[in-house]
C-alpha positions as CSV (number, residue, x, y, z in Angstrom):
1,M,6.5,-44.0,-38.3
2,D,6.6,-41.2,-40.4
3,N,10.6,-40.7,-39.2
4,E,11.1,-44.7,-40.5
5,L,9.3,-43.8,-43.6
6,K,11.3,-41.1,-44.4
7,M,14.6,-43.2,-43.7
8,L,13.3,-45.4,-46.7
9,L,11.9,-42.4,-48.8
10,K,14.3,-39.7,-48.4
11,G,15.8,-38.9,-51.8
12,R,13.9,-41.3,-54.0
13,K,13.0,-40.0,-57.1
14,I,9.2,-39.7,-57.8
15,L,7.2,-38.3,-60.6
16,F,4.0,-37.0,-60.4
17,A,2.0,-37.4,-64.2
18,T,-1.5,-36.1,-64.6
19,V,-4.5,-35.4,-67.0
20,P,-4.3,-31.7,-67.5
21,A,-7.4,-30.8,-65.5
22,D,-8.0,-29.2,-61.8
23,G,-10.0,-32.3,-60.5
24,H,-6.8,-34.7,-61.3
25,I,-4.6,-32.1,-60.3
26,N,-5.2,-30.5,-57.3
27,P,-6.2,-33.6,-55.4
28,L,-2.7,-34.7,-55.7
29,T,-1.1,-31.5,-54.3
30,G,-1.2,-32.0,-50.7
31,L,0.8,-35.6,-51.3
32,A,3.3,-34.3,-53.7
33,K,4.1,-31.3,-50.8
34,F,4.4,-34.0,-48.1
35,L,6.6,-36.5,-50.2
36,K,8.9,-33.5,-50.9
37,E,9.2,-31.7,-47.6
38,D,8.2,-34.2,-44.9
39,M,9.7,-37.3,-46.8
40,E,12.4,-35.5,-48.8
41,C,11.9,-37.3,-52.0
42,D,13.2,-35.6,-55.0
43,V,9.4,-34.7,-56.6
44,R,8.7,-33.4,-59.7
45,W,5.7,-33.2,-62.0
46,Y,4.5,-33.9,-65.6
47,T,1.4,-32.0,-66.8
48,S,0.5,-29.2,-69.5
49,A,2.2,-26.0,-69.3
50,I,-0.8,-24.0,-68.1
51,Y,-0.2,-25.4,-64.7
52,R,3.7,-24.5,-64.5
53,E,2.8,-21.7,-62.1
54,K,0.7,-23.6,-59.9
55,I,3.3,-26.7,-59.7
56,S,6.3,-24.1,-59.2
57,R,4.2,-22.5,-56.4
58,L,4.8,-25.9,-54.6
59,G,8.4,-25.5,-55.0
60,I,8.3,-28.8,-57.5
61,S,9.8,-28.7,-60.9
62,H,7.7,-28.7,-63.6
63,Y,7.8,-31.0,-67.2
64,A,5.5,-29.5,-69.6
65,F,3.8,-31.7,-72.3
66,V,6.0,-31.8,-76.1
67,T,4.8,-34.7,-77.7
68,A,1.6,-34.8,-76.0
69,K,-1.1,-32.7,-77.3
70,E,-3.0,-30.0,-75.4
71,I,-6.6,-30.6,-74.4
72,T,-7.5,-28.9,-71.3
73,A,-10.9,-27.8,-69.2
74,E,-10.0,-24.5,-70.8
75,N,-9.7,-25.2,-74.6
76,V,-11.4,-28.9,-74.6
77,N,-14.6,-27.8,-76.6
78,E,-12.5,-25.5,-79.0
79,V,-10.0,-28.7,-79.7
80,L,-12.8,-31.2,-79.5
81,V,-15.5,-29.1,-81.6
82,D,-18.4,-31.8,-81.9
83,R,-17.9,-32.1,-78.0
84,E,-20.6,-30.0,-76.8
85,R,-23.3,-31.2,-78.7
86,I,-23.6,-34.1,-77.4
87,T,-25.9,-34.2,-74.3
88,D,-26.2,-38.1,-73.4
89,P,-24.0,-38.7,-70.7
90,I,-23.1,-42.2,-71.7
91,K,-22.0,-41.4,-75.1
92,K,-20.4,-37.8,-73.8
93,L,-18.3,-40.4,-71.6
94,N,-17.4,-42.6,-74.6
95,Y,-16.4,-39.4,-76.7
96,D,-14.3,-38.0,-73.8
97,M,-12.7,-41.6,-73.2
98,I,-11.2,-41.8,-76.7
99,H,-10.2,-37.9,-77.5
100,I,-9.1,-36.8,-73.9
101,F,-7.9,-39.9,-72.5
102,G,-7.0,-42.8,-74.9
103,E,-5.1,-41.4,-77.6
104,R,-3.0,-39.4,-75.2
105,G,-1.4,-42.5,-74.0
106,P,1.5,-43.1,-76.4
107,E,2.1,-39.2,-76.7
108,Y,2.5,-39.2,-72.6
109,Y,4.9,-42.0,-72.9
110,Q,7.0,-40.5,-75.3
111,D,7.4,-37.6,-73.4
112,L,8.0,-39.6,-70.0
113,E,10.6,-41.8,-71.8
114,N,12.3,-38.1,-72.6
115,I,12.1,-37.3,-68.8
116,H,13.7,-40.2,-67.6
117,K,16.9,-39.9,-69.5
118,T,17.4,-36.7,-67.4
119,F,14.9,-37.3,-64.2
120,P,15.5,-40.9,-64.0
121,F,12.2,-41.3,-61.6
122,E,12.0,-44.5,-59.8
123,L,8.2,-44.4,-59.4
124,M,5.2,-42.5,-61.2
125,I,2.3,-41.2,-59.0
126,A,-0.7,-40.5,-61.5
127,D,-4.3,-39.8,-61.5
128,N,-6.4,-42.8,-62.5
129,L,-7.4,-41.7,-65.7
130,F,-3.6,-41.0,-66.9
131,T,-3.5,-43.2,-70.0
132,G,0.3,-43.3,-69.6
133,I,0.1,-45.8,-67.0
134,P,0.6,-49.1,-68.6
135,F,3.4,-47.7,-70.6
136,V,5.6,-46.6,-67.9
137,K,4.8,-50.0,-66.1
138,N,5.1,-52.5,-68.9
139,L,7.4,-50.8,-71.0
140,M,9.5,-48.8,-68.8
141,H,9.4,-51.4,-66.0
142,I,8.7,-48.7,-63.4
143,P,6.2,-48.5,-60.6
144,V,3.2,-47.0,-60.9
145,V,0.7,-45.5,-58.2
146,A,-2.5,-44.5,-59.4
147,I,-4.6,-42.1,-57.1
148,G,-8.7,-42.9,-57.1
149,I,-9.5,-39.1,-57.7
150,I,-13.5,-40.2,-58.3
151,P,-15.5,-42.6,-56.8
152,L,-14.3,-46.3,-56.9
153,I,-14.5,-46.9,-60.9
154,E,-13.9,-50.7,-60.6
155,K,-16.3,-53.0,-62.6
156,S,-18.3,-55.2,-60.1
157,V,-21.5,-57.6,-59.9
158,D,-22.7,-55.7,-57.1
159,V,-22.8,-52.1,-58.3
160,A,-24.2,-50.9,-61.5
161,P,-22.2,-49.4,-64.2
162,Y,-20.1,-46.6,-63.6
163,G,-22.1,-43.6,-65.1
164,S,-25.3,-45.1,-64.7
165,A,-25.2,-43.3,-61.1
166,L,-27.6,-46.1,-60.1
167,Y,-27.9,-47.5,-56.6
168,P,-26.5,-50.9,-55.9
169,P,-28.9,-53.8,-56.7
170,K,-31.0,-55.4,-53.6
171,T,-33.2,-58.4,-55.4
172,D,-32.3,-61.2,-57.8
173,E,-34.5,-59.1,-60.6
174,E,-32.2,-56.1,-60.1
175,F,-28.9,-57.9,-60.0
176,A,-30.4,-59.2,-63.3
177,S,-31.1,-56.0,-64.9
178,N,-27.6,-54.8,-63.9
179,L,-25.7,-57.7,-65.7
180,K,-28.2,-56.8,-68.8
181,M,-26.9,-53.2,-68.5
182,Y,-23.5,-54.1,-68.4
183,D,-23.6,-56.1,-71.6
184,S,-25.6,-52.9,-73.0
185,F,-22.8,-50.5,-71.5
186,S,-20.1,-52.6,-73.2
187,E,-21.8,-52.0,-76.2
188,M,-22.1,-48.3,-75.8
189,M,-18.4,-48.5,-74.7
190,H,-17.1,-50.5,-77.1
191,E,-15.4,-47.8,-79.5
192,S,-13.7,-46.6,-76.6
193,C,-12.3,-49.6,-75.4
194,K,-11.7,-50.8,-79.0
195,V,-9.6,-47.8,-79.7
196,F,-7.3,-47.9,-76.4
197,R,-6.8,-51.6,-76.7
198,A,-5.8,-51.2,-80.2
199,I,-3.3,-48.2,-79.2
200,L,-2.0,-50.9,-76.5
201,N,-1.6,-53.8,-79.1
202,T,0.6,-51.3,-81.3
203,Y,3.0,-51.4,-78.3
204,G,3.1,-55.1,-78.0
205,L,0.5,-54.6,-74.6
206,Q,-2.3,-57.0,-74.0
207,T,-5.0,-56.3,-71.9
208,S,-8.5,-58.2,-70.5
209,E,-11.5,-57.0,-71.9
210,G,-12.9,-53.8,-69.9
211,S,-12.9,-49.7,-70.3
212,I,-10.1,-47.6,-70.5
213,A,-10.7,-46.7,-66.8
214,D,-11.1,-50.8,-65.9
215,I,-7.9,-51.3,-67.6
216,L,-5.9,-48.5,-65.8
217,L,-7.0,-49.8,-62.4
218,R,-6.0,-53.2,-63.0
219,E,-2.6,-51.8,-64.5
220,A,-1.7,-49.8,-61.6
221,D,0.8,-51.6,-59.0
222,A,-1.1,-49.7,-56.5
223,Y,-4.7,-48.1,-57.0
224,L,-5.0,-45.7,-54.0
225,Q,-8.7,-44.9,-53.5
226,I,-9.6,-41.5,-52.3
227,G,-12.2,-41.8,-49.7
228,V,-13.5,-44.5,-47.2
229,P,-15.6,-47.4,-47.6
230,S,-18.8,-45.6,-46.0
231,F,-18.5,-43.4,-48.9
232,E,-18.3,-46.1,-51.3
233,Y,-21.1,-49.0,-52.1
234,P,-20.4,-52.2,-50.8
235,R,-18.7,-54.9,-52.8
236,K,-17.8,-58.5,-52.4
237,E,-14.5,-58.2,-53.7
238,M,-12.1,-55.6,-54.6
239,G,-9.0,-55.8,-56.6
240,K,-5.7,-56.8,-54.4
241,N,-3.8,-53.6,-55.8
242,I,-6.9,-51.2,-54.3
243,E,-6.4,-49.7,-50.8
244,F,-8.5,-46.8,-49.3
245,I,-6.9,-43.9,-48.3
246,G,-9.4,-41.6,-46.6
247,A,-9.8,-37.8,-47.6
248,L,-6.6,-37.1,-49.2
249,M,-7.1,-33.3,-49.4
250,P,-5.3,-30.7,-51.7
251,H,-2.4,-28.3,-50.4
252,V,-3.4,-25.3,-48.9
253,K,-0.4,-22.8,-48.1
254,K,-0.4,-21.7,-44.5
255,G,-0.5,-17.9,-44.1
256,S,-0.1,-17.5,-48.0
257,Q,-2.9,-14.8,-48.1
258,A,-5.3,-12.7,-45.8
259,T,-8.1,-14.9,-44.6
260,W,-11.4,-14.1,-46.5
261,T,-14.1,-13.0,-44.2
262,D,-17.5,-10.8,-43.9
263,E,-19.4,-9.3,-41.1
264,R,-22.7,-10.9,-42.5
265,L,-21.0,-14.5,-41.5
266,H,-21.8,-13.3,-37.9
267,T,-25.3,-12.0,-38.4
268,Y,-27.4,-14.9,-40.2
269,K,-28.5,-18.2,-38.6
270,K,-28.4,-20.0,-42.0
271,I,-25.8,-19.9,-44.3
272,V,-26.0,-21.7,-47.7
273,L,-22.8,-21.9,-49.5
274,V,-22.9,-23.0,-53.6
275,T,-20.4,-23.5,-56.0
276,Q,-20.3,-25.4,-59.4
277,G,-16.4,-25.4,-59.7
278,T,-14.0,-23.7,-62.1
279,V,-14.8,-25.8,-65.1
280,E,-18.6,-25.5,-65.6
281,R,-19.1,-22.1,-67.0
282,D,-22.9,-22.3,-67.3
283,I,-23.7,-20.1,-64.7
284,N,-27.9,-20.9,-65.0
285,K,-27.0,-24.7,-63.8
286,I,-27.1,-23.8,-59.7
287,L,-25.6,-20.5,-59.2
288,V,-28.8,-19.2,-60.5
289,P,-31.5,-21.0,-59.3
290,T,-29.8,-21.3,-55.8
291,L,-29.4,-17.6,-55.8
292,E,-33.0,-17.2,-56.8
293,A,-34.1,-19.5,-53.8
294,F,-32.6,-17.1,-51.4
295,A,-31.8,-13.6,-52.3
296,G,-34.2,-11.5,-50.2
297,T,-34.6,-14.0,-47.7
298,D,-33.5,-14.5,-43.9
299,T,-30.6,-16.9,-45.4
300,L,-27.1,-15.5,-46.3
301,V,-26.2,-17.2,-49.7
302,V,-22.6,-17.2,-50.4
303,A,-21.5,-18.1,-54.1
304,T,-18.4,-18.7,-55.7
305,T,-18.1,-18.3,-59.3
306,G,-14.7,-19.6,-60.4
307,G,-14.8,-16.4,-62.1
308,N,-17.6,-17.1,-64.5
309,G,-20.5,-14.1,-64.5
310,T,-19.3,-12.8,-61.1
311,E,-20.0,-9.2,-62.0
312,A,-23.7,-10.0,-63.8
313,L,-24.9,-12.0,-61.1
314,R,-24.2,-9.1,-58.5
315,K,-26.1,-6.7,-60.5
316,R,-28.7,-9.0,-60.9
317,F,-28.8,-10.5,-57.5
318,N,-28.3,-7.1,-55.5
319,A,-29.4,-8.3,-51.8
320,P,-28.2,-7.7,-48.5
321,N,-28.5,-11.2,-48.2
322,V,-26.5,-12.3,-51.0
323,I,-22.3,-12.6,-51.4
324,I,-20.8,-13.5,-54.9
325,E,-17.1,-13.9,-55.2
326,D,-15.0,-15.3,-57.9
327,Y,-13.1,-17.3,-55.5
328,I,-13.5,-18.0,-51.4
329,P,-11.2,-20.7,-49.6
330,F,-13.5,-23.2,-48.6
331,Q,-11.7,-23.3,-45.0
332,D,-12.7,-19.7,-45.0
333,I,-16.0,-19.9,-45.2
334,M,-17.5,-24.0,-44.6
335,P,-16.9,-23.7,-41.1
336,Y,-19.7,-20.7,-40.8
337,A,-21.9,-22.6,-43.4
338,S,-25.2,-24.7,-42.8
339,A,-25.4,-26.3,-45.9
340,F,-23.2,-27.0,-49.2
341,V,-25.1,-26.9,-52.8
342,T,-22.4,-28.8,-55.3
343,N,-22.6,-29.9,-58.8
344,G,-20.8,-33.2,-57.0
345,G,-16.8,-32.3,-57.6
346,Y,-15.3,-35.1,-55.4
347,S,-12.5,-33.1,-53.9
348,G,-15.0,-30.2,-52.9
349,T,-17.7,-33.0,-51.7
350,L,-15.2,-34.4,-49.2
351,L,-14.0,-31.0,-48.3
352,G,-17.6,-30.4,-47.1
353,I,-17.8,-33.6,-45.6
354,K,-14.7,-32.7,-43.4
355,H,-16.6,-29.5,-42.3
356,R,-19.6,-31.5,-41.5
357,L,-21.9,-30.0,-44.0
358,P,-25.2,-31.8,-45.1
359,L,-24.9,-31.5,-49.0
360,V,-27.5,-30.9,-51.9
361,A,-26.0,-32.1,-54.7
362,A,-26.9,-31.8,-58.6
363,G,-24.6,-32.9,-61.2
364,V,-24.4,-35.2,-64.3
365,H,-21.7,-35.0,-66.5
366,E,-17.7,-35.7,-66.1
367,G,-18.7,-38.7,-63.4
368,K,-20.3,-36.0,-61.2
369,N,-23.9,-38.0,-61.3
370,E,-21.8,-41.0,-59.2
371,V,-20.4,-38.4,-56.5
372,C,-24.2,-36.9,-56.2
373,A,-26.0,-40.8,-56.2
374,R,-23.6,-41.7,-53.2
375,I,-24.5,-38.2,-51.4
376,G,-28.2,-39.6,-51.8
377,Y,-27.6,-43.3,-51.2
378,F,-25.8,-42.9,-48.0
379,E,-28.1,-39.8,-46.9
380,Y,-25.3,-37.0,-46.4
381,G,-27.3,-35.0,-48.4
382,I,-30.1,-35.1,-51.1
383,N,-29.4,-35.8,-54.9
384,L,-31.5,-33.4,-57.2
385,Q,-30.1,-36.0,-59.9
386,T,-30.3,-33.0,-62.9
387,E,-27.7,-30.4,-63.7
388,T,-30.6,-27.7,-63.8
389,P,-32.7,-28.1,-60.9
390,S,-35.3,-25.3,-60.2
391,A,-35.1,-22.8,-57.8
392,E,-38.0,-24.5,-55.5
393,A,-36.4,-27.7,-55.8
394,I,-33.2,-26.2,-54.3
395,R,-34.6,-24.8,-51.8
396,N,-36.6,-27.2,-50.5
397,A,-33.9,-29.5,-50.3
398,V,-31.5,-26.9,-48.6
399,N,-34.3,-26.7,-45.9
400,E,-34.6,-30.4,-45.8
401,V,-31.2,-30.9,-45.2
402,I,-30.8,-28.1,-42.7
403,E,-33.8,-29.0,-40.5
404,N,-33.7,-32.7,-40.8
405,G,-30.6,-33.9,-38.3
406,K,-29.9,-37.4,-40.0
407,Y,-28.1,-35.7,-42.7
408,R,-26.2,-33.7,-40.4
409,N,-25.5,-37.0,-37.9
410,N,-24.8,-39.1,-41.2
411,V,-21.9,-36.7,-42.1
412,A,-20.7,-36.7,-38.7
413,R,-20.3,-40.4,-38.7
414,L,-18.7,-40.5,-42.2
415,L,-16.2,-37.7,-40.9
416,D,-15.4,-39.7,-37.5
417,E,-14.5,-42.6,-40.4
418,M,-12.5,-40.8,-42.5
419,D,-10.6,-39.4,-39.6
420,L,-9.1,-42.9,-39.0
421,Y,-7.5,-43.0,-42.4
422,P,-4.0,-40.8,-42.2
423,S,-4.0,-40.2,-46.1
424,Q,-0.6,-39.1,-46.4
425,A,1.2,-41.8,-44.5
426,L,-0.9,-44.3,-46.0
427,C,0.3,-43.3,-49.6
428,A,3.8,-43.2,-48.1
429,K,3.4,-46.4,-47.1
430,A,2.2,-48.0,-50.5
431,I,5.1,-46.2,-52.0
432,A,7.7,-47.7,-49.9
433,R,6.1,-51.0,-50.4
434,L,6.5,-50.8,-54.2
435,L,10.1,-49.3,-53.9
436,Y,11.0,-52.0,-51.4
437,R,8.9,-54.6,-52.8
438,S,10.7,-57.5,-50.6
439,P,9.6,-57.6,-46.9
440,A,13.2,-58.4,-45.8
441,A,14.4,-55.1,-47.5
442,A,12.2,-53.0,-45.5
443,S,12.9,-54.7,-42.2
444,K,13.9,-51.6,-40.7
445,V,9.9,-50.3,-40.7
446,P,8.2,-53.1,-39.0
447,G,4.4,-53.2,-40.0
448,L,5.7,-51.4,-43.7
449,F,3.7,-54.6,-45.3
450,S,0.3,-54.0,-43.3
451,A,-2.2,-51.1,-42.6
452,V,-1.2,-48.0,-40.8
């Protein structure tokens, strides 16, 4: 199948376009490299200038923001000075959807029109919160693939509103409660939806009701959801443009650097890995309590800080069973770990599952509560339902997921399902279907319009 797909895709001009944040860019890097090298597409990437070096290391040409306002993980709280004062998750989500996402759509569109003059891309691949999607599809008349970089965000009567982190309803009372919650949620998110719909209307674009995320999902020609059904709440119906693609992983350059190692990996029976990503800078949320829970014990605790407070943590937790680094390639540490403590980043969570690790999750904002909720619901680990767990809570949860085999067994079953989804091939087929919309035009590849 790869050879037939290559025959269809070779030389086709594809533009990646992403919100400037690691969690929006990293999951797409493996696909971009696959399309460029294996499928021989002409692949280029539009995002903030701060990612120029990262994109260039992939061997891909980069287009920086020109009209689009630079709001990144590094400067978001400086540019949006009110943001840090918002503690309520729903209010913070509403604020972010307006200022980080909704208002950027027309700016993206202007940049993309200018890019198209010199690089007439035939298809755009974007993260699912890139608000240029409806402009490219409807005004530039170019097909758009959206990659679902977070758990499925589609509105459904079978699940609670996204962001509430509630489990699916089981009783009539719970269904009724969810419907009321949708009404309340719509009211709370009314301002962000109103702003984005007004923006679209200015350009003659009409859309049905829903959140910004709902609108973007419906507008995408193909919505390729990272993950598999067993990591998603059951739904009676999904949008016809939605397809699961398995654990689409970031690109890792083979032989790009020396393998990280430490002799202590071979001397401890229990090893706990903890990280809270690169965006979260408050080391007191899960790094400190995890280190407090295990420093000086018979469990090796390995913390990656993303460069936040590394030296201070090393001085504070100077114990022989503690390793603290700015960064450790997950492929170098996860094969040794017994459990993974995470704040619910989706890519990191899926990578932990790929390494058969039971999870302890502690995250709330930026949609991480939805990842954590699924970890708890399906018993792939324990959801602590907070961003600031105590050392005792972490210690008890870690010991439970290590000692109780059901968590590791559940993760193993999930991994078996993930292995049935050839992520990059599924994406390539979806792209080919959009470029060759008529089955007759794609007759050279039998099965193109069916699942891999």
